[in-house]
Structure formats: structure tokens, C-alpha cells
C-alpha positions in Angstrom: 1.2 6.3 -12.9 4.6 4.9 -13.8 5.6 3.8 -10.3 4.1 3.9 -6.8 7.0 4.3 -4.4 5.7 7.4 -2.6 2.4 9.2 -2.1 3.3 12.0 -4.4 3.2 9.5 -7.3 -0.6 9.9 -7.1 -1.5 12.7 -9.5 -5.1 13.2 -8.4 -5.8 11.8 -4.9 -9.5 12.4 -4.8 -9.9 10.7 -8.1 -7.8 7.7 -7.1 -9.8 7.3 -3.9 -13.1 7.5 -5.8 -11.8 4.9 -8.3 -10.7 2.6 -5.5 -14.2 2.8 -3.9 -15.7 1.9 -7.3 -13.4 -1.0 -7.6 -14.5 -2.2 -4.2 -18.1 -2.2 -5.6 -17.1 -4.2 -8.7 -13.6 -5.7 -8.2 -13.7 -7.7 -11.5 -14.7 -4.9 -13.8 -11.2 -4.7 -15.2 -10.3 -8.4 -15.0 -8.9 -8.4 -18.5 -6.6 -5.4 -18.0 -3.8 -7.5 -16.5 -4.3 -10.5 -18.8 -0.9 -11.9 -19.8 0.8 -9.5 -17.3 2.9 -10.7 -14.3 3.4 -9.1 -10.9 6.5 -10.2 -9.1 6.4 -9.6 -5.4 9.7 -9.5 -3.5 9.7 -9.7 0.3 12.8 -8.9 2.2 10.6 -9.0 5.4 7.6 -10.9 6.6 4.0 -9.8 5.6 0.4 -10.8 6.1 -2.0 -8.1 4.9 0.3 -6.6 2.3 1.2 -9.9 0.8 -2.3 -11.3 0.5 -4.1 -8.0 -0.4 -1.6 -7.2 -3.1 -1.8 -10.6 -4.6 -5.6 -10.5 -4.5 -5.6 -7.1 -6.1 -3.4 -8.3 -8.9 -5.6 -11.4 -9.5 -8.7 -9.2 -9.5 -7.2 -7.5 -12.5 -6.3 -10.7 -14.2 -2.6 -10.6 -13.5 -0.4 -13.6 -12.8 1.6 -13.4 -9.6 5.0 -14.7 -8.6 6.2 -14.3 -5.0 9.8 -14.5 -3.8 11.0 -14.4 -0.2 14.3 -12.8 -1.0 16.0 -14.2 2.1 15.4 -17.6 0.6 17.4 -16.6 -2.5 20.9 -15.2 -3.0 22.1 -12.4 -0.6 22.0 -9.2 -2.7 24.8 -6.6 -2.8 23.6 -3.0 -3.2 26.9 -1.1 -3.1 28.5 -0.1 -6.4 32.1 -1.1 -7.0 32.2 -3.6 -4.2 34.6 -6.5 -4.4 32.1 -9.3 -3.7 34.3 -11.7 -1.8 32.2 -11.9 1.3 28.6 -13.1 1.9 26.8 -11.4 -1.0 26.4 -13.6 -4.1 24.5 -11.4 -6.5 24.5 -7.7 -7.3 21.2 -5.7 -7.5 22.3 -4.5 -11.0 22.0 -8.0 -12.3 19.1 -9.2 -10.1 16.8 -6.3 -10.9 17.4 -6.6 -14.7 16.8 -10.4 -14.6 13.6 -10.0 -12.6 12.4 -7.4 -15.0 12.5 -10.0 -17.7 10.0 -12.1 -15.7 7.8 -9.3 -14.6 5.6 -6.5 -15.9 5.5 -4.9 -12.5 7.8 -5.5 -9.5 6.6 -4.9 -5.9 9.2 -4.6 -3.1 8.9 -4.8 0.7 12.0 -4.0 2.7 12.3 -2.7 6.3 14.8 -0.3 7.8 17.9 -1.2 9.8 16.8 1.3 12.5 20.5 1.7 13.2 21.9 3.8 10.3 19.6 6.7 9.7 21.4 8.0 6.6 21.3 4.5 5.0 17.6 4.0 5.8 16.7 7.4 4.5 18.5 6.7 1.2 15.9 3.9 0.6 18.8 1.9 -0.9 16.8 -1.2 -1.5 13.8 0.5 -3.1 15.8 3.0 -5.0 18.2 0.5 -6.4 15.3 -1.5 -7.8 14.0 1.8 -9.4 17.4 2.5 -10.8 18.1 -0.9 -12.3 14.7 -2.5 -13.1 13.2 -1.8 -16.5 9.6 -2.2 -15.3 7.4 -0.2 -12.8 8.1 -0.5 -9.1 5.5 -0.6 -6.3 6.4 0.1 -2.7 4.9 -2.5 -0.3 6.6 -0.8 2.6 10.1 0.6 2.7 12.5 2.0 5.3 10.6 5.3 5.6 7.2 4.9 3.9 4.2 2.7 3.5 2.2 4.4 0.7 -0.2 1.4 0.1 -1.3 1.4 3.7 -1.7 5.2 3.7 -3.9 5.0 0.6 -6.1 2.3 2.3 -6.3 4.7 5.3 -7.4 7.5 3.1 -10.1 5.3 1.5 -11.3 4.3 5.0 -11.5 7.9 6.3 -13.3 9.0 3.1 -15.8 6.2 3.3 -16.6 6.5 7.0 -16.4 10.2 7.7 -19.7 12.0 8.6 -18.1 15.5 8.4 -16.8 17.7 5.6 -13.6 18.1 7.7 -13.2 15.4 10.4 -10.7 15.7 13.2 -8.0 13.0 12.8 -5.5 12.2 15.5 -2.4 10.1 15.2 -1.4 8.8 18.6 1.8 7.1 19.6 1.4 4.0 21.8 3.8 1.8 23.7 5.4 -1.3 22.2 8.1 -3.7 23.5 10.1 -3.5 20.3 11.7 -0.7 18.2 9.4 -0.1 15.2 10.0 2.0 12.1 8.4 5.4 11.3 7.2 4.2 7.9 3.5 3.9 8.7 3.1 7.1 10.7 5.2 9.0 8.1 2.9 8.0 5.3 -0.2 8.4 7.3 0.7 12.0 8.1 1.7 12.8 4.5 -1.6 11.3 3.3 -3.8 13.1 5.8 -2.0 16.4 4.9 -3.4 15.9 1.4 -7.0 15.3 2.6 -9.6 17.7 4.0 -9.0 16.8 7.6 -8.0 18.5 10.8 -4.8 16.5 11.7 -3.1 16.4 15.1 -0.2 14.2 16.2 0.3 13.2 19.8 3.3 11.4 21.4 5.6 11.6 24.3 8.5 14.1 24.0 11.4 12.5 22.1 9.2 10.7 19.6 9.0 13.6 17.2 8.8 12.5 13.5 11.0 14.1 10.9 10.1 17.8 10.4 10.2 17.1 6.7 7.2 14.9 7.3 5.2 16.8 9.9 5.8 20.3 8.5 3.1 22.5 10.1 1.0 19.7 11.5 -0.1 20.3 15.1 1.8 18.2 17.6 0.5 17.9 21.2 2.3 16.0 23.9 -0.8 15.8 26.0 -2.6 12.8 24.7 -6.0 13.4 26.3 -6.1 17.0 25.2 -5.2 16.0 21.6 -7.9 13.4 21.5 -10.7 15.8 22.5 -13.5 15.8 19.9 -11.6 13.4 17.6 -13.6 11.7 14.8 -10.8 9.2 13.9 -8.0 8.1 16.1 -5.1 6.2 14.4 -2.9 4.5 17.0 0.6 3.4 16.1 4.0 2.9 17.8 7.2 4.1 16.4 10.8 4.4 17.7 12.6 7.6 18.1 13.7 9.5 15.0 16.0 11.9 16.9 17.7 9.1 18.9 17.3 7.0 15.8 15.7 3.6 16.4 15.7 3.9 20.2 12.9 3.0 22.5 12.8 6.0 24.9 9.6 5.2 26.7 7.2 2.3 27.2 4.7 4.4 29.2 1.6 2.2 29.6 -0.5 5.3 30.1 -0.3 5.9 26.4 -2.3 2.7 25.6 -5.6 3.5 23.9 -8.7 2.9 26.0 -12.4 3.3 25.6 -12.4 6.2 28.0 -9.8 8.1 25.9 -11.3 7.2 22.5 -14.6 8.9 23.3 -16.9 8.7 20.2 -14.1 8.4 17.7 -13.5 5.6 15.3 -10.4 3.6 16.0 -7.8 2.9 13.3 -4.7 0.7 13.2 -2.7 -0.8 10.4 -2.4 -4.2 12.1 -0.9 -6.4 13.4 -1.6 -5.0 16.9 -0.6 -6.1 20.3 -3.8 -6.3 22.4 -3.7 -4.7 25.8 -0.4 -3.0 25.0 -1.2 -0.7 22.1 -4.9 -0.8 22.6 -7.3 -2.5 25.1 -9.6 -5.3 24.0 -12.7 -3.1 24.8 -11.7 -0.8 21.9 -10.6 -3.4 19.4 -13.8 -5.5 19.9 -16.1 -2.5 19.8 -18.2 -1.1 17.0 -15.9 1.9 17.0 -13.0 -0.2 15.7 -12.7 0.0 11.9 -9.4 -2.0 11.7 -11.0 -4.9 9.8 -12.7 -2.5 7.4 -9.3 -0.7 7.0 -7.6 -4.0 6.3 -10.1 -4.9 3.6 -9.4 -1.6 1.9 -5.8 -2.7 1.5 -6.9 -4.8 -1.5 -8.6 -1.9 -3.3 -5.7 0.5 -2.5 -3.3 -2.0 -4.2 -5.8 -2.7 -7.0 -6.3 1.0 -8.0 -2.5 1.5 -8.0 -1.9 -1.6 -10.2 -4.8 -0.5 -12.5 -3.3 2.9 -13.0 0.2 1.4 -13.7 -1.2 -1.2 -16.1 -3.0 1.5 -18.0 0.4 3.1 -18.8 2.0 -0.1 -20.1 
């Protein structure tokens, strides 16, 4: 693996999941692999799980870690040919090459504007680092994707499923803010590569990009979609069609014990209790969100291991 910016960078998903589970059983088995190697983590946005789990994963492999909140540094310019006489002090061309001298791997986290669809879909932050950096790049969530989270989700489903082909439902839920499509996008793409029966349910107007959903079943009737589910992944996202807009805050879409049935409850966290999901679900034995969060470490660790093995 040369980079991990998208799910398709995984050449053999089942093998990668198996190796992640083995790392979970013995996280320090390859603690010399990253010796004298440095991971630089760049955060254009806040983070809790991604930041801590990725740092832990790197240290489990023996890597040194440096972290920069980019908003605490120079404002970066991403447009080529710009006359930099405004608020941007450094161009990505220079910054990426400089950081590459300090790092063996660069990990980047940058959210979308949710205002300019074309700009967000260009992945201008992530792709400019790929273009100008001279070391591998890892996506810690970008404008349209969160492949590390999706890999942790795949590990979780693989570990906990009791069926050869479980029914997995991705359900929209209300939220007071406009949120990106990155997590649902990557979850859908990842589940399409697993042996699962996937259904997406959301109010009309919240359709994800057809390039993501492809032939996946979409049902606007939440309770009907949830019938006989084995795993229910609940997540809010803003409208893709009316880009970045909150079209509905229908409280009836909140996940409840009654709707969940016997399924396991999944969420990437953080989660707004009693808005996205009621306490009775989160605090029940059916909730696997903490298990899921723990797998963030081993998702990141198996990715870094595969990258280090190519250096």
C-alpha cells in the first residue's frame, strides 16, 4: 500500500481485516517496523478518536509521532498561480515538500466547506498533499470520505456477525447542524465490498451521490428498512442534492430501542444523545460503539503497517 486516501487503496480487504484482528490480539508484534520512522499528523479540523487512535497505532509500530493543528500555523494557499497578497502566507507546494522532509508518512484531516460541491469533491486539500508531498499520505477524514472509520466499521461487523451474510442498515438521523457525507459515503463503499445485505434509509432529499450508492437498496420507510436487521449504523448527513442544506430535522427518525429490534447499534461517535439515538440504545448491550471506537486503533495500525512495509 503506497497511500491510504480511499478504500480502493486496499488491495485485499478480507486479508487486511484479518491482519487488523491479529494486530488487535498482539499489537506490539511489529513494534520495530516503524523504528526511526516518523508520522506527521496534520489537523485542519478537530478530532478525538482519529487523533488518539492513529497516534496510538503509530506508536504500537514503534513510530515517532508529530502533530500539527494547521490552524495554529500559516494559512495555506492551494490555488496554483495565485498572487499571494491576501491572508495566505504559505503555498501547499512548499509546505508539503518541507513536511515530507520531516515525515516518513503524512496523515491529513480536513473537512468540506459544505458550500461549494465542486470544490469539496475535488478533495483539494488531500489531493494537493498527494501531489506535492514526497512520502505516503493517509486520509484521516476528508471532504467526501473517511476510509479509516470505514475500515474500523468493517472490522467490527466481521468480528461480531453471527451470519454468513448479515443484514446491515445505514439509517439517517436528525441533527441540529449540517454534517458532511464523508462517513456514510465510506461506510456504504466499504459494505459494498463485504458479504452483507446492505440497505440505506433516509427521508427524501437526503440521497447520497449515485456514484456512491450505485445499486444499493434505498428505502424511505425507516421501520420497513430496519426489519430483521443485524447491524444498524445511524448517522446524520446534510443534503447532497441541495448541497450542505438541512432539509429536515424530523425527530421521528431518532433511533429507539423499539426500532432497533435485536440488531447491534453502530455509530462513529461523537453522538448527540436523545437526538440521534436515545440513551436506552446507547447504554444497552446492543450498542457496539465503544467496541467500534477501539477498532479505530487497529484499522489505522494495519494501514500504517502495510505502508511501512513498502518503504
